[in-house]
KELOMAR-650431 format. One record per residue (C-alpha): z, y negated, x; residue in one letter. Coordinates in steps of 0.02 Angstrom, whole numbers, plus 50000, padded with zeros to 5 digits. Layout:
ZYXA
...
//
This chain:
525804986448315M
524134977948351A
523894988248508S
524195004048411L
522894999148283R
521624995748419I
521995012448501F
521815021548337I
520175012448302L
519415017148470F
520025034848451S
519175035648280F
517565029048350I
517625041348494R
517935055648375V
516515049648262A
515315049148409F
515885065948466A
515555072848296Q
513755065948287T
513225069748466T
511885083148466Q
511625094748612N
509775097848631I
509095111848736N
507425107148810V
506215118448901L
505175106549008L
503575114349073I
502585104249200N
501275106849333E
501405102749517E
500165088249514S
501095078949376N
502705073949462A
502665056849380L
502945064949210A
504475074249271E
505195058049343K
504925049449177A
505805063849090F
507305061749205E
507335043149165V
507325047348979A
508745059749002K
509725046649100E
509345033848964Y
510095045548834V
511605048648942R
511935030148966R
511715026248783N
513015036748689P
512575027448532S
511045038548522L
512185053548496G
511185064548611L
511545076448752A
510035084148834V
510165100548925D
508485104049007P
507755119149092V
506275113949199I
504845125249249V
503475118949367V
501915129349399G
500175129049472N
498805125749345R
497625137849430T
498825152649442D
499095156249259A
499895173349282K
501265167449400A
501505151949294F
501775162349135L
502945174449221E
504025160149283N
504065152149110V
504505168549025C
505885171749149R
506675154749119K
506455156448932Y
507225173748927N
508685167149030D
508975153448901M
508995166448762L
510185177248861S
511335162348888A
511295158348701K
510445141848741K
508905143948633T
507705129648662P
507575117148521H
505935110848588V
504695113848727V
504055098348816L
502355103148883D
501815090849019F
500425101749088T
498795092149099M
497355104249090T
496645120549154G
497065138749127V
498895135449165G
498995122949023S
498075134448904E
499285148348950T
500745137548898I
499885133748733K
499655152348704S
501475155448751F
502195142648628T
501035147748487A
501395166148508A
503285163948510L
503285150148378G
504205137648487L
504245119348429P
503215110248559T
502745092448601I
501275092148725S
500585078148829G
499055087848884S
497295081048899F
496085084948760G
495385079148595Q
495105088748435V
494625106548475G
494865104748663D
496515114448663L
495745131448641R
497375140848609Q
497855128548472W
496185127848384R
496625140248247S
498355134448199L
498905136848019N
499645122847916A
501435126847965N
501015127848150Q
500185110648148T
501875103348101R
502825109448253F
501485112448386L
501055094448424L
500035085248554Q
499925066748602V
498465061948713I
499035053548875P
498335036448926P
497295044149066A
496345053748933D
496095038648820I
495535025848949L
493815034148979P
493445031348794E
493195013148842A
491595018848929I
490885023648761R
491295006548692A
490464997848840I
488915008848835V
488715005948649T
488974987248662K
487824984948810Q
486514997348750D
486585006348918I
485305020148937T
485955028449096N
487655029949176A
488595038549315A
490455041349282I
491455044449440I
493285049449427F
494675054849543D
496065067949532E
497155057549416Y
495925060049274Y
495315075649187V
493515074749126M
493085093049097D
493175091148909H
492275074148914K
490595080948968Y
490065084448790K
491095072148691S
491205055848788L
489445049748752L
489025061748612Q
487645055848494N
487245041248609I
485515040848690A
486185038248864T
485675048949011R
487295051349107H
488155060949245V
490035064049252I
490615068949426T
492225068449526P
492375058649686V
492015071649817K
492995063549957S
494025048550005F
492895045650155E
491725030950127V
490265039350215N
490365054650104E
490505043849949I
488995034350013K
487985050450014T
488605054749840Q
488055037749775L
486345039949853E
486095056149760S
486575047749598L
485445032949632R
484005044949665N
484215050249485L
483795032349442D
485535028449377I
485955010049382V
487585009049284N
489115015549376F
490845018249300F
492305021649418I
493825029249333V
495265031049453G
496595023149559S
496345006349643L
496155015649808R
494745026249740T
493905011049665I
493965002049833K
493215016649926N
491785018649802V
491404999949801L
491394999349991D
490175013949995A
489085005149866A
489074989449971D
488474999150123K
487075006250017N
486664988749954Q
486874994149775Y
487454977349709F
486254965849621G
485384962949456R
484724980749448K
486444988849453T
488064986549357A
489804991749410W
491284994949296F
493014999449364A
494315007249246L
496075010249307S
497805012749233L
498575003649381E
499064985549351K
498464978049516G
496844969049556D
495364978049628I
494804974249805S
493384979149919C
492494973650076G
490934969249977C
489804955250039K
489304949649866N
489764959649713A
490254957349533T
491294970849450I
491904972249272V
493714977849284H
494684985649142M
496574987849157R
497964990749030P
499254977848983T
500894980848891P
501134974448715D
502014957848702A
503414965948602N
503704979048735S
503674969048895R
505524964948895D
506004982948863R
504814989048998L
505554977049123G
507314982449077K
506925001049090I
506084998649257K
507514988249325T
508994997549251T
508355015249268Y
507225013349419S
505675019149327M
504525013149465N
503185026449460G
501375020549456E
500405018849350P
501805011349247E
500885015049085I
500925033649127T
502775032949167S
503085023549006A
502055036248907F
503035051248967Y
504675041648949F
504285037248767D
503615054748732L
505215062548798S
506385050448711L
505435051448548R
505525070448556T
507405070048584F
507655058348437L
506525068548323A
507505084648358I
509135075348329K
508445068548166S
508035086048106L
509745092448157L
510675077848078D
509695078747917S
509935097347897G
508065100347905K
508255111248056W
508235129247997P
509905138348017N
509045154948042D
507885150248184M
507265166548252K
506765168148434Y
505955182848519I
505765186048703T
504115187348794C
504365205948808D
504685207848622D
503045199648575Y
501765212548519D
500405200948457G
500905201848275K
502735196948266N
502605178148290T
504085170248200P
503605160648045N
504195142448054R
504325129647916T
504915116048033L
504135098848004D
504285091448178L
502775080448151K
503585070048013T
505185068148112A
504205062948266F
503185050648166Q
504695042348082E
505605037948243I
505845019048248K
506305017448432E
505515002248514T
504045007848623P
504195004648808T
502365000148834Y
501375001948673A
501625010848507P
501015028348472F
499615030748347F
499935045948238I
498775049748092P
499625050947924Q
498685065147842D
497715073647980D
498485084948110P
499135076148265M
498265086648394N
496795077748474G
497065062448365R
498705054848425S
498865043348574Y
499715027948645M
498835013048567E
498855001548718F
497754986548752S
496664982948903T
496004967048980D
494164965749022L
493884955049176L
492364950049278A
492854949949462I
491714941849591T
491964947049771V
491164938649921K
491424943750101D
492854954950050G
493824941749954A
493974939649767S
493354922049730I
493394922049541S
494064931649393S
493794927349212H
494134936349051S
492724944148953L
493774951248814G
494874966248778S
494864983948715W
496194992448611K
496425010748653A
495685022448526G
494445036348502L
493175025048419S
493755007548461S
492514993648499N
492574979848627L
493264963048575T
492294950148674L
492644931748696T
490784928348716D
489624942848672P
488134934248755N
489084932148917N
489444950748927M
487594954648942S
487584945849112N
488674959449184Y
487604974449144S
486144980949242A
484504974049186Q
483604987149083L
482284992949206V
481235008049160Y
480295018149288R
478455019349245I
477335031849331V
475455030049316T
473765035049386V
472485022049436E
471015022649317Q
469945007649277K
470054998049164P
471715005249104F
472645004049269I
471934993649411I
472824990749576R
473004972149611D
474294966049737D
474124948349670K
474884953349503E
476794952449480P
476944971349458K
475524975549577G
474394981849436F
473314975249297K
472254982849160G
472264987948979Y
473884998048993C
474774984149087I
474344971848950D
474914984748823L
476624987548903I
476844968648919E
476554967048732E
477774981148698I
479144973548807R
479034957748703Q
479634968248557I
480734980848649V
481664970348776K
481614978648948F
480944977049123D
480014990149221Y
479504996049392E
477825004649407I
477295017249537T
475825029049558L
476045047749533A
476265055549706P
474795067449686D
473725055849582G
473575068149437N
473905065749253F
474775082449235G
474175100349225T
475155116549217M
474865130549341D
474975149249312E
476865148949340N
477155135449211G
477465121849340N
476795104349311W
476085091149425N
475645072849410G
476385061149281I
477075075549176I
478045082449324K
478855065549357E
479435064749176L
480035082749172V
481015080249334D
481805064249263K
481055054049403K
480185042649280A
480555036049107D
478795031949049I
477085039349084G
475845025149061L
474005028949085A
472485035048993S
473485050848960L
472775062948833S
473905070948704V
473845089748731M
474835103748651A
475535110548814E
476075093248868R
476985090548704E
478055105748744N
478875096848891V
478725078148853V
478655066948700D
477155056348655F
477135040148558T
475875036748421V
474135034748497P
473715017548564Y
471855021448589Y
470465029848492D
469975047948512L
469175050148682V
468175065348732G
467175071948878I
465425065748911T
464065066949044I
463665054249179M
461945055049260M
460865044349369K
459885031649271L
458045036049277P
456995023049366R
455165022349314T
454165017849471P
453155002049446T
451614995649540S
450554980349513L
449054990849561F
449575006049464K
447835006549385F
447165010349558L
448295025449579T
447475034449434V
446135040849553L
446455047349725E
445875037649876N
444455049549919D
443795047649741V
443785028749758W
442915030249924L
441635042149851S
441295029849708I
441065015749833L
439905026349937A
438905031049783A
438825012849733Y
438145006749897F
436985021549917F
436265019549741T
436045000749766S
435145003749929F
433995016849851L
433595005249706M
433084991549828W
432015003849927V
431195010649767F
430814993349703D
430104987649870K
428965002649899W
428485007449723S
426755000749678P
427344998449500Y
428824987549538S
428874969449485Y
428744962149657Q
427174972249690N
426374968349520N
426764950449486R
425164946849396D
425414961449280K
427124955749226Y
426804937149233K
426914935349046D
428574945249027D
430084935048979E
431194944849099E
430554943649276K
431794951849393R
431464955749574E
432674968949638F
433134962449807T
434574970849897L
435764957949829K
435074960249654E
435274979049668C
437064977549717L
437374966049571W
436464977549450F
437454992949500C
439084983549488M
438784976049316T
438124992349250S
439894999149259L
440534985449145T
440344983048957P
439204968148998Q
437894979949065G
436734978149215G
435374967749130G
433494970249151E
433104987449224A
431784990049359P
429944990649302K
429475005749403N
429855023149334L
430755028949490S
431915014149480G
432225017149297R
432665035549330L
433865030049467L
434635017049351A
434845029949212A
435665041849334T
436825028149388W
437225023949208W
437655042049172L
438725042749328F
439595026649279G
439905032649102F
440735048549164I
441775039249292I
442335025849167I
442765038849034A
443735049349159S
444635034249226Y
445125028149053T
445765045148999A
446745047749158N
447475030149150L
448165033348976A
448865050149027A
449555043049188F
450505029249099L
451245041048969T
451615056349073V
453445051249099S
453715052148913R
453245070448914L
454755075049023D
456155082848920T
457765072648957P
459565079348958I
460305073748794E
461785085348766S
462925098148845L
461785111948783D
460305104148872D
461315103249030L
461855121449019S
460065127648993K
459315120149151Q
459575123549335Y
458895108449427K
460415097649394I
462105103249458Q
463625098049358Y
465525098749369A
467115089749313P
468465082849428L
469565095749510N
471225096549416G
470645085549273S
470815088649087A
468935091649081A
469105105449210M
470505113249109T
469415112748954Y
467935121949032F
469045134149124Q
469975138748966R
468395140148862M
467695152048992A
469295162248990N
469265163148801I
467475169348803E
467955182348931E
469425188148826K
468315189348671F
467085199648769Y
468465211348828E
469075213348649I
467325217248587W
467025229048732K
468665238148700E
468235239848518M
466485246148555S
467065259248678L
468515265248573N
468335284048557D
469465284648406S
468175275448299L
467175285148174S
465285285048178D
465225272748034V
466455260948120E
465525262448284R
463875258748198A
464585242648130K
464905236948308L
463205242248375A
462085227048397V
460615223348509W
461105205548546D
462645200448642Y
463865196048500P
464975184048598V
464355167748673S
464405166548861D
463905148148868K
465515141948947Y
465685156849062S
463985152849137K
464375134449144M
466035137449232W
465165148649357Q
463865135049387A
465255122249410M
466135132949539E
464505135349632E
464145116749627A
465895112449688G
467125101749593L
467335084049660P
469125079049701N
469005060649657T
468025049749539I
467255040649687E
466615057049756E
465895062049588A
464995045449565I
464295045949741Q
463585063349709R
462765056749551V
462025042049645R
461395053449782D
460345063049655S
458475062749689K
458135057849510S
458815059449336S
458035076649323S
458655083649487E
460325081349571G
462105080749502F
462925076349335A
464775072649316W
465755078549164L
467225066849138G
468245056749016D
467145045848910A
468135030348958T
467885033749143D
466035036249117V
465885021049005K
466765009649130Y
465725014849280H
464125013749180V
464664996449123M
465004990549301T
463424997349381S
461564997549344C
461095014449413D
462145025949302L
462005031549122Q
463055040548992S
462175055348913V
462545064548752G
463945063848625D
465785065948665E
466615082748641F
468415089248651S
469065072548589R
470915068348605K
471915052248584P
472785042448721Y
474665039548705A
476175034548808I
477265048948869A
479165048348882V
480505060848924Q
480935073548790Q
482255066648673G
482085049048742S
482475035048618P
480985025848690L
479845036348582K
480445028548420D
480585011248497Q
478825011848567F
478125019248406N
478795004448310N
478084992248438A
476355000348443I
476235000348253L
476684981948251Q
475334978248380L
474104988448278L
474484978648121N
474294962248215K
472604968248284R
473254965848461K
472544982548516L
470804977148461E
470994961348564K
471444971848715L
469864982148692K
468854966248677E
469614959548837T
469424974948945W
467774981548878W
466664968648797N
467264953848902N
467654963049062N
467314951949212A
466734966949314D
465354971849193S
463584969049253K
462074962049165K
460734974549206C
458864972549181E
458204982049034K
457294997649083Q
455454998549036D
455165007848876D
453485016448884Q
453405016548696S
453344997548698D
451694997248793G
451134994648971I
452244982649065S
451664968349174I
452394977449324Q
451114991249302N
449584981349250I
449914965049340G
448714969749479G
447264966549361V
447784948449352F
447914947849539I
446144954649548V
445484941249432I
446424927849525F
445734934649687M
443994934549611G
444224916649551I
444874911949720G
443424920449807L
442224911649688A
443024894849728C
442864898349913I
441054903349888T
440734887449792L
441444877649936G
440354886950060V
438844884249952E
439184865649937Y
439484864350123W
437914874150161W
436884863350048Y
437674846750098K
437914848550285W
436674861350344R
435434855950476K
433864849850384R
432104853750450P
431124838250511I
429444839650421V
428744823150364G
429944814450247D
430764829750168V
432384824350086T
432854837849962Q
432244854449901V
432794861149731E
432244875149617P
430814870149504A
431144863249332K
430074854949203S
429204839749271S
430044823749221R
430344806849299N
428894808049420N
429404825349476I
427974837349514D
428084855949512T
427164866049641H
426944884249679K
427004890949852V
425724904849865G
426264919849764D
428084916749807G
429394905449732F
429064888949645S
429954873649706F
430254856649630R
430054842049747A
430524824149723R
429394812049818N
428684826449919L
426924830949961G
427264847850041L
427084865749979N
428294878250061L
427744896250063K
429014909450029S
429484921150166K
429834935450044F
//
């Protein structure tokens, strides 16, 4: 009796199961490169078969096609589908395991057109499935997509880039990942310059070349997304290129569960790999062991297994609940005319979402209110590890944190500060042009340069944390555009992405702003000015002697001696002279005998304000003296007038004081540097004048004008200025110097400040070289003034960062301190002697010879005094009686007698009894 009851019970259970078992027809569509998905589907089907409690029986039809041959793929699918309809085995659901490409899009178009309930595991986020972009509300409930793990894992790159504030990145992936749709979305709205590229080969040498090309783009952060094999090959190539160090960072992302390895000598790699949820590990192990689900990566196998099983259970749920429409209408591919898509009210999404089956690896995330497509995925977790490899062996591995899969998930770090040690140091490439004092080459400095701009960027980097490498522009130019719109210099380096920052005394110009971005100005408006040779006024201690020519001086001397000689002769032979009429003039107070010596003295003193003294007594001598006085008056007057004119003649020269003065003369050549902003200014001004002239000429010669209109254009004077046209022509004739050194040398080689060469250059260049030399001068006011600013690539976030930093420095008056350091307190500046200003009077350098003359006269007088004393003291005395001393006669006192010697001189003798007769 008991046995019968047991038999009946088992029979009842068997009948009950038989009654609830649902046969599900599945059309599985896959592509050739996704064999792992098909294996996972087979495991799911086997799982259903071995678990009758699920009440499922799966009858699949499998179609495998080539993603690139969409036509053949569609024909094969339609044939299989039509066969199912012919066999009365209409598909309950289409499992679309295609990954990407035109083949996958063809399947989307096929299922949407025929209204077939579909669960897809294709790659793509919102809007990436082009054929499913315009689904209506009903279609979004049965045309469903779940993003596979291989499409979610790259989203971790966005989390890392955001967390580490990475500004450049190269993302390298292999064939297991699809990144076509990631180019625009992966780092969207993040200021990171990046390149996404597939690994071009498995050969290390070819990968090495690929890495070199990426490194030449100045990329220092590398993300490898692929299998462990691909990661090893890329890391080995990087090691050969010596791309490991503080300036580069390496991140390896893989769905495989193993550890990374490479033959690197010394490398640190941040490794991200998935890990199953704690609640799913036992189930995963059981499925792998019991059903031989050994495909790698195991997360991919688990995804397709869960996707297949969940689809089966969702269809069964709809069938069991009666929510599956009884009048499901199917049409063949041939019946479809573009307008007869069956209308479905099937809510597969809700049924799929409500399945409570334990996940094999991690749960699926399905949005509640939004459509599933592009928003649903396996919500797995990843470990973030720092792996250190030395000499090909992994010597350490420690956890940095984790990342939970999601479209906008952030990193969860154990130590946020520690993570910064595993990113490339932020090193910007600065390109510059040497220009003192802004940029000065100095190998002793840490960066190889010093100057105003170097101090400025050092101040900025204290606010905006970064490091930099600085190099000179290859052609040494700031940046000018040629006729074809091509740039050179600093601007070219920025446009070609070979530099991040243009740091120099770079002027802000409209055409430059079209291709690069400028920060706020860090320096005042700077224009163009003129450099000329400093005028040197020639000085001479005996400049007063150069007033008259040498032959005039000689003639004056000759006249002096000749007149003195004649005066002596006249006085000697004239019967009316003093020496021949002593008795007549014996009572005169002034008794002057004009000996030859006295004549010389008379003629000399007559030329001075003191006068010559007593004139000769004879008429002939007086006439000669008067003639000499007249001669002397004329000579003195002429000399005085010429001396004043001679000392002030330099002030009568008209100096160059402006650009207009320079353009109106022809003795001084002038030109800017070849290729400089100043050259561009003059060239363009000349072109504008030429265009204005052509416009006026065309208007004047227009035959369609009436007489009145033509009369309004008739003028005698040229109506358009040709100032710059003539100046540009003069510059071309003079020849434009190629370097500042060449320009300065041409200025120094000028004969004078009024003849030679003038350089037209930036006012700061002129100011610096004038400040550091004593033979140059800046002339005139500045014109065409523009500010200096730092240039960055267009769209670079550095613009806003640097703007903020420069404004802070401006508010703290740091920029003024930099000017003080590099201009007012510059160690290279020279203390030059002040040039003589003629308006201040005659300088000692020009009149000092007069003092030399008086000192020479005093010296000569001292020498004469010595000779006189020697002559008087040591001369050989005549032996006549007891003669001891002879002196000129004075009043008799102290027993001194005065005697006269004939009609000659009187002598005074002390203790003498002799009278000496004069010989004259």
